[in-house]
Residue, then its C-alpha position, 0 to 999 in steps of 0.5 A: m429641622v434636618k433634611v434627609d434623603h429618602a434615597v440613599p445615593e451611592a456617594t452616601k453609602n459607607p462601607s462600614g455599615l453606617r448610613r451617611d444621612v446626617g447633614l450640616i444641622g443634623l451634626m451641630w444639633a447633635s453637639v448642641g443638644s449634648i451641650i444643652g442638658s441638665g447642666w443648664l438646669y443645675g450649673a448656674e446655682k452650683a457655681v455661684v456657690v463655689a465661686g460667688p458671682a466670680a463664677i462668671i470669670s470660671w464661665v469665660i475660662g471653661a469655655i475658652a478651654i473647651v474652645l481650644l479643645a474643639l479647635v483641635h478636634a475640629e481640624l482632626g475630625g476633617m482629617f478622619p472622618v470616622a465613626g467614633g473618631t476620638a477613639r481613633y485619634p490615638h490609635y493612629a498615633f501611638g498605636g495600640l495601646a494608647g488607642m485602647s486607653f482613650g478608646w476606654f475614656a471615650w467609652l466610659q464618659a459617653a456611657t455614664v452621661a445618658p443615665i446621669e441626664v436620667e436621674a436629672m429628669i427624676g430630680y426635678a420631677g419631683h416638684w410633682k407630687w406623684a414623682q416625690g417618692l422617687q428620690h431617697a433625701d440623699g438624691t438616690l433612687t428608691v425601688s420605684g425610681f429605679l424603675t422609672a429609670v430603667v424605662l427612660m433609658a429603654v426609651f433612649v435605646g428604643v428611638n436610637f434603634f430607629g436608626v440615625r434618621a430618626l434620631a436627627h429628626t427627634n434630636s432636632a426637634a428637642t434641640w429647638w426647644k432646648i435652645a429657646v427655652p433658656l433664652g427665654a428664660i434668660f430675657i423674661i427673668a432678666a427683663g424686671n429682675f435684674h439687680a446689678s448690686n448682687f454682684t458686689s454686696e457680698g464681695f464679688a470673688p468670696f472665695g477667691a482664685k481657689g474658688v473661681l478655679g474649683a468652680i470650672s470642674s467641680s460645679g458642672i461648668i466643664f461638664a455642662l459645656l462638654g458635648f461638642e464632640q457628638a458631631i466628630q462622633l457621628a463622622g461616619e455617618s455625615r453626609n459632607p464630613k470634611r465640610d461640615l464637621p469643623r463648622a458643626t464642631l465650632g458652632s456648637v461651642a460657641i451657642g452653648a458658651v453664650i447661652y451659658i455665660l448669660l445664665q450665670v449672669v442672670f440667675i445672679a443678678a434675679l436672686p433676691h438679697v435675702s437668699f444669699a444673705h448669709g453669704w453665697a456658699k448658703l445660698n438657699f431658697e424655696g424651690i432651690s432644688g430646681p433652681w431655674a424653675g424655682l428662681a422663677t417662681l419666686v420672682g413671680l413667674g409661675w407660668l415659666g417655672w410650669v415650663l422650666y419643670v417641663d423642660a427639665i424633662i425634655s433638656p436632659g432626655g434630649t442629651g441622654l438621647i444623643y449620649t446613648t447614640a456616642t455609646s454605641r458609636v465609640s464601642f463600635g470604633l473600639a470593635k473596629n480597632g480590634y479592642a473589643p469583641k466583633a459583637f459591637a460593631k455588628t449593624d442591623a438593616r438600619g445600620v445602627p450597631w445594635f449590640g453596643l445600644i444594648m450595651s449602653f443600656v445594660t450599663g445605664v442600669v448599672c448606673f442606677l443602682p445606689f450611686p452619689s446623686w448627679q451634683e457628686l457624679v459631674g466631677f468624675i464625668t468631667s475628668a473623664s470626658v477631658l482626659m478622653y479630649a486630651g488624647a486630640p492634642l497629643a495626636y495633633g502634634v504627631f500628624a503635624d509632624r508625621l503627615p504635613n501633607h494629609e488633607r485637611p479641609y480646616r486647618l487650625p491657625a497656630g496649631k502648634i502652639i494652641s495644639p500644646l496649650s489645650f493639652v495643659v489646660a485639659n490636664l489643668i481641668i482634670y486636676w481642678a476636680g480634685w484628688d477625692t474625684l481622680w482616685r475614683l477615676g483612676f479605679a475606673i481606669v483599671l477596670g478598663y485595662v482589665l477588660l480591655g486587656s483581657y479580650a486583647w490577650y484572648a484575641t492575640s492568643k487565639g490569633l484572631e484576625d483582628a488582635p489588636r497591635l499594642d505598640f508599648r514603645a509608641a506609648q511608653w509615656l502614657p503609664a508615666y502621665l496617668v499616674g504623674l497626674g494623679l500624684i500631681s493631684w495627691q500632693g495638691g490643694f484641691g482636695g489632696q495633701g496640699h504640699i503644692a501652693l496654689w498658682w505653683d500647682i498650676l506651674v507644676v501642671a503646666v511643666f509636667s504636661l509640656a514634658i509628657y506632649y513632647w515625649a509623646k511626640t518624640t515616640a510617636s508611631k512612624p509615618e507609614e505606621i500611622e498610613r497603615s493604621i488609617e488604611e486599616v480602618v478602610v479594610t476593617d470598616a466592612p458591613a458586619h450585620 
C-alpha cells in the first residue's frame, strides 16, 4: 500500500500546482496497473490465433522492444521529472513543432485507452444475463451499453477528482488484485492441465515469421505491455522522482513481461486439443468470448472462471482509472508548453487538473459511439502509443550530445547504441500494425495538427504570453518521418501493396529509421535553446487554480 504523508512538507511542494504525494510503490503500481489491464484477458487468445504456439516468441520480442524503450525513458524521467514527461522531451530537444506533435501523439494514446478498457469490461460482463443486451453482435454498444459505459467513465473521472492521494490508494489496492489473479490463474490451471504436445501437434509456427511479427502489433501484445510511462507522467507528483522514476519504470516492465509470457505458455498448454483441431486460426471453445474465464470453466474450474469474470471488471477498471489520470496530466503538460489553452493547466485545491479530466470524460463518451470493438482498435492504440514513445530515443540522442554534463540519476549503459536501436524497433512495431491501421492513425494525426495548430496560430496572432515557438528548422525531419513511414507501410506486405517482401521490409524500415534518427540529431535545438526550454518549465509551471 502507498504511504502518503498527511502533512506535505516544504520539500514536497511543487510550484506547478500539483502535489508531490506519490512514492516508489505508488509510481510502480501506476505503471503495473496500466500494463495489466484488458490485455491479459484477451492477449493470449488473440496472439495464438495469429501466430500459433510461436506467439510465445512474439511476446518475447514485444517484451524486448518495450524494455529498450523503457530503458531510454528511465534515464529521461530521472533527468526531467516533470508532469506529462513524454509530451515534453521532444519539446526540449526539437522545439515547438516537434513538442506539439509528440504531445498530440501522447494525448491521443492516453485519451483512447480508458474508453477501450470500459468496452472490455462490458464485453466480459456479457457472460451474465443482465449484461447481455449491452453489446451488438459486432461488439459495438447498444443504447443501454452506451449509458453504462458513460457511467463507468464518470466513475473514473470522479475518483481522479479526489486527488492523487485517493488515486494512489485506489490504484494500489486494485493492482495487488490485478497481479494476484493472473498469477493464480497461471499456476492453478497449469497444475492439472499442462499438455506439452499442444505446442507442436498442429505446428509450432503454422503462420511463419509473418504471423509471429504481425501478432506483436495486431493481436494486442504491445498493447498489453504498454503502460510503463504512467510513472513518468506522474513525475510532477513524485516525492523523490530522480531516485524512484527509473526503478518504477524498469520494475513495472519486468513484472508485466514475466506475467504475460507465462500466461501465453499456460493458455496454449491448457487447451483441449479439440479446440484447435482445425488449426489455430479456427480456435474455438465454449466461452471463448471471455477467453481465460471460458478456459477455466472448460477444464472444470468453474469457481476460478467466476473469479476471472469478476477480475474482468477490476483489471480493465484499474487501467482505465490510471489512464484517465494520464490524459489530464498530458494535457496539463501541453498547456504548460503553450500548445493547448491554459484551461488545461488549471488545478483545483487538491492539485487536480480539473478541466483536463472533464475533457477526458468527453473524449471517452465520443469513443463509445458506434466504432469498432476492442480488438479492432488495439492496432490503432498500439501505433499511437509507440509513435509517442519514439520521441524519447530521438530526444535521448540529442541530450547525450548537447547536454553531456546534465545530472542523470540513472545513466543508461551503452545508451548511444540502445537509443537508435530502440527507435528502429519502435518503427518496426508501427509498421507491423499494418496499413489498414496506419492510414487511420494518419487521419488522427492530421486532426491533431488542425486543432493544436489552430490554437498556436490564435495564440501567436493575439500575442499571448504563452504562444508557442514552432521551431521548423529543428523539426525539419518530422514531416519526412511521418510521411515516409506511411509510404513504407503502404508498399509493404502487412496490409499494404506487398511490393516490399518480408525481411527486405525490415531492412528498409531500419535504414529509414537510422537516417531519420541521425538527421534529427543534426538539426536539433542548440544547447542554449534546450536549457532555455527547460528553464521555462520552472517559470511556466506556476499555480493556475
